[in-house]
C-alpha positions in Angstrom: -102.0 10.3 -28.2 -99.0 11.7 -30.1 -99.4 13.1 -33.6 -98.3 10.3 -36.0 -98.7 12.1 -39.4 -96.4 15.1 -38.9 -92.8 14.2 -40.1 -90.7 17.4 -39.7 -90.3 20.6 -41.6 -91.0 20.3 -45.3 -90.6 23.8 -46.6 -90.9 27.5 -45.7 -93.0 30.0 -47.7 -91.5 33.4 -48.4 -94.4 35.5 -49.6 -93.5 38.3 -52.0 -95.2 41.1 -53.9 -93.2 40.7 -57.2 -92.7 37.0 -57.8 -90.4 37.3 -60.8 -88.2 40.0 -59.2 -87.9 37.8 -56.0 -86.8 34.8 -58.1 -84.1 36.9 -59.7 -83.0 38.2 -56.3 -82.6 34.7 -54.9 -80.7 33.6 -58.0 -78.3 36.5 -57.2 -77.8 34.8 -53.8 -76.4 31.7 -55.5 -79.6 29.6 -55.5 -80.9 27.5 -58.4 -84.5 28.6 -58.8 -87.1 26.4 -60.5 -89.2 27.5 -63.5 -92.3 29.5 -62.4 -95.3 27.4 -61.3 -99.0 28.3 -61.3 -101.2 26.7 -58.7 -104.8 25.4 -59.1 -107.4 28.2 -59.5 -108.7 27.6 -55.9 -105.4 29.0 -54.5 -104.8 31.8 -57.0 -101.1 31.8 -56.4 -97.8 31.2 -58.3 -94.4 30.1 -57.1 -90.8 29.4 -57.6 -89.0 26.7 -55.5 -85.4 26.4 -54.2 -84.9 22.7 -53.7 -82.5 21.0 -51.2 -82.1 17.4 -50.1 -85.3 16.9 -48.1 -86.7 20.4 -47.7 -87.0 23.6 -49.7 -87.8 27.3 -49.9 -90.9 28.4 -51.7 -91.2 31.9 -53.1 -95.0 32.6 -53.3 -97.0 35.4 -55.0 -100.6 36.2 -55.5 -101.8 35.9 -59.1 -105.6 36.1 -58.6 -107.5 37.0 -55.4 -109.4 34.1 -53.9 -110.9 33.2 -50.6 -108.0 30.8 -50.0 -105.3 33.4 -50.3 -106.9 36.2 -48.3 -104.6 35.5 -45.3 -101.6 35.9 -47.6 -102.9 39.1 -49.0 -103.5 40.4 -45.5 -99.9 39.5 -44.7 -98.6 41.3 -47.9 -100.5 44.4 -47.0 -98.0 44.8 -44.1 -94.8 43.3 -45.4 -93.0 40.6 -47.4 -91.3 37.8 -45.6 -91.4 34.2 -44.3 -95.1 33.9 -43.8 -95.6 30.2 -43.2 -93.8 26.9 -42.4 -95.0 23.6 -43.8 -94.5 20.2 -42.2 -94.4 17.0 -44.2 -97.4 14.7 -43.7 -97.7 11.2 -45.1 -101.6 11.5 -45.0 -103.2 14.9 -45.0 -106.7 13.5 -44.2 -105.5 11.5 -41.3 -103.3 14.4 -40.0 -106.3 16.8 -40.1 -108.4 14.2 -38.3 -105.7 14.0 -35.6 -105.9 17.8 -35.0 -109.7 17.7 -34.9 -109.4 14.9 -32.3 -107.5 17.4 -30.2 -110.2 20.0 -30.5 -108.4 22.1 -33.2 -110.5 23.1 -36.2 -108.1 22.0 -38.9 -108.7 23.5 -42.4 -108.7 20.9 -45.1 -107.4 18.7 -46.5 -107.3 20.6 -49.8 -106.1 19.1 -53.0 -104.2 21.2 -55.6 -101.6 20.9 -58.3 -99.4 22.9 -60.7 -97.8 22.1 -64.0 -94.0 21.5 -64.0 -91.6 22.2 -66.8 -89.3 19.1 -66.9 -85.6 19.2 -67.7 -85.0 18.3 -71.3 -88.5 19.3 -72.3 -92.0 18.2 -71.6 -94.4 19.0 -68.8 -95.3 17.1 -65.7 -97.6 17.8 -62.8 -96.9 18.3 -59.1 -99.8 17.4 -56.9 -100.4 17.9 -53.1 -102.9 17.5 -50.3 -102.5 20.1 -47.5 -104.2 20.9 -44.3 -103.8 24.0 -42.0 -103.9 24.6 -38.3 -106.5 27.2 -37.5 -105.4 30.8 -38.4 -105.4 31.9 -34.8 -102.9 29.1 -33.9 -99.8 31.0 -35.2 -96.9 30.8 -32.6 -94.8 33.9 -32.7 -96.9 35.1 -35.7 -95.8 32.1 -37.8 -98.7 30.3 -39.6 -98.2 26.5 -40.0 -99.7 23.9 -42.3 -98.8 20.4 -43.5 -98.1 19.1 -47.0 -98.5 15.7 -48.5 -96.5 15.3 -51.6 -98.3 13.0 -54.1 -95.6 13.4 -56.9 -92.2 13.9 -55.3 -90.4 13.2 -58.5 -91.8 16.4 -60.1 -90.8 18.5 -57.1 -87.4 17.1 -56.1 -85.8 17.3 -59.5 -82.1 16.6 -59.3 -81.1 19.4 -61.7 -82.7 21.9 -59.3 -80.9 20.7 -56.2 -77.4 22.0 -57.0 -76.7 25.5 -55.9 -73.7 27.8 -56.5 -73.6 28.6 -52.8 -73.5 24.9 -51.9 -76.6 24.9 -49.7 -77.8 21.4 -48.9 -80.6 21.8 -46.3 -82.5 24.1 -43.9 -80.9 24.0 -40.4 -83.1 26.4 -38.5 -86.0 28.9 -38.8 -85.7 31.8 -36.4 -88.7 33.6 -35.0 -88.7 37.0 -33.2 -91.2 37.2 -30.3 -91.7 39.4 -27.3 -92.2 36.2 -25.3 -90.1 33.6 -27.0 -90.6 30.9 -24.3 -94.4 31.1 -24.6 -94.3 31.1 -28.4 -92.0 28.1 -28.4 -94.2 26.2 -26.0 -97.2 27.1 -28.3 -95.5 25.5 -31.3 -94.4 22.5 -29.3 -98.0 21.8 -28.3 -99.2 22.2 -31.9 -96.8 19.7 -33.4 -96.2 17.6 -30.3 -92.5 18.2 -30.0 -90.5 19.1 -26.8 -89.2 22.6 -26.1 -85.7 23.3 -24.7 -83.7 26.3 -23.8 -81.0 27.0 -26.4 -78.5 29.8 -25.7 -80.5 33.0 -25.6 -83.7 31.4 -27.1 -86.1 28.5 -27.0 -85.8 25.7 -29.6 -88.5 23.4 -31.0 -87.4 20.4 -33.1 -89.7 19.9 -36.1 -89.2 16.1 -36.1 -86.7 13.6 -37.3 -83.6 15.1 -38.8 -85.4 18.1 -40.2 -84.9 21.7 -39.3 -85.5 23.3 -35.8 -87.5 26.4 -35.0 -85.7 28.8 -32.6 -87.6 31.6 -30.8 -85.8 34.6 -29.3 -86.5 38.2 -28.4 -85.2 41.5 -29.9 -82.0 41.4 -27.8 -81.3 37.8 -28.9 -81.8 38.8 -32.5 -79.4 41.7 -32.1 -76.7 39.4 -30.5 -76.9 37.1 -33.4 -76.8 39.6 -36.3 -75.4 43.1 -36.8 -77.7 46.0 -37.6 -76.6 45.8 -41.2 -77.8 42.2 -41.5 -81.0 42.9 -39.5 -81.9 45.8 -41.9 -85.2 45.1 -43.5 -86.4 42.5 -41.1 -89.8 42.6 -39.4 -90.2 43.5 -35.8 -91.9 40.3 -35.0 -92.4 36.8 -36.6 -90.0 34.8 -38.7 -86.9 36.9 -39.3 -84.1 34.5 -40.2 -83.4 31.3 -42.1 -80.3 29.3 -41.4 -79.0 27.0 -44.2 -76.2 24.5 -44.3 -73.6 24.6 -47.2 -71.0 22.1 -48.1 -68.9 24.9 -49.6 -68.8 28.1 -47.4 -66.1 29.7 -49.6 -68.3 29.1 -52.6 -71.2 30.7 -50.7 -69.1 33.8 -49.9 -68.1 34.0 -53.6 -71.7 33.6 -54.8 -72.9 36.3 -52.4 -70.2 38.7 -53.2 -70.8 42.2 -51.8 -74.0 41.0 -50.2 -72.1 38.7 -47.8 -71.5 39.6 -44.2 -69.1 37.1 -42.5 -69.5 36.5 -38.8 -69.1 33.8 -36.2 -68.3 31.1 -38.8 -71.3 32.0 -41.0 -72.0 34.2 -43.9 -75.2 36.2 -43.9 -77.3 38.3 -46.2 -79.3 41.3 -45.0 -83.1 40.9 -44.8 -83.4 43.8 -47.1 -81.7 41.7 -49.9 -83.9 38.6 -49.4 -87.5 39.8 -49.2 -87.5 40.5 -45.5 -85.6 37.4 -44.3 -82.0 37.2 -43.0 -80.4 34.4 -44.9 -77.5 32.9 -42.9 -75.4 30.1 -44.3 -73.3 27.9 -42.1 -71.0 25.0 -42.8 -72.6 21.6 -43.4 
């Protein structure tokens, strides 16, 4: 039976050591960054979000050590970077049950929330239910989970969705693996999506019109990006995030000296974006 409660990529989690410094850095890349949020004590984390039309980037940092954030602390002990990908679910409890029905020990659902500073004053609350695939089910080193938004209006705030670089959505998440075909097939099984060869890599759609996940090896990574752009990237795992902009000239202007123009895209070195190549392409 196909998974019925996984609806495509929701957001990606860029885990950082200095949360406020990371927010300032992504602002320098032309992104509008939300006010800082603090999650429920069970998670022990804080975040900033960068909101697009249907998806977003989350900058995540540890505020207090908890059992729930130990995997993130283990990740940060090695590097910063794109640690996790979240898929939208319309029912976290039902989604977790579907995984368990396939013999996967899903973690959750877990409920948490964070206060939100609203435009024009006042405070709201953003609430979520999430479940996670088992920690050992991490295709290409990418951890995955699913997120049910209970209060979309306090997350997708219109004032936060306009960016100087014109970015509108996530096009693709790119993962470096010594065996990209096997890693892609692993993800395809976990989210019940087909895998196909795509140029020098293997592509897995996340569902609907949401972003794809592309797996390639070190040679494929080098063909896509110059050494200057690859500077600061990890040797394995999620290494690049491709975003669509409706104003590529505006993106070039916003990025300034950080921009590398190539193949119809404008990219930023991983060293300037917490370990992730940020590549902006036309909408």
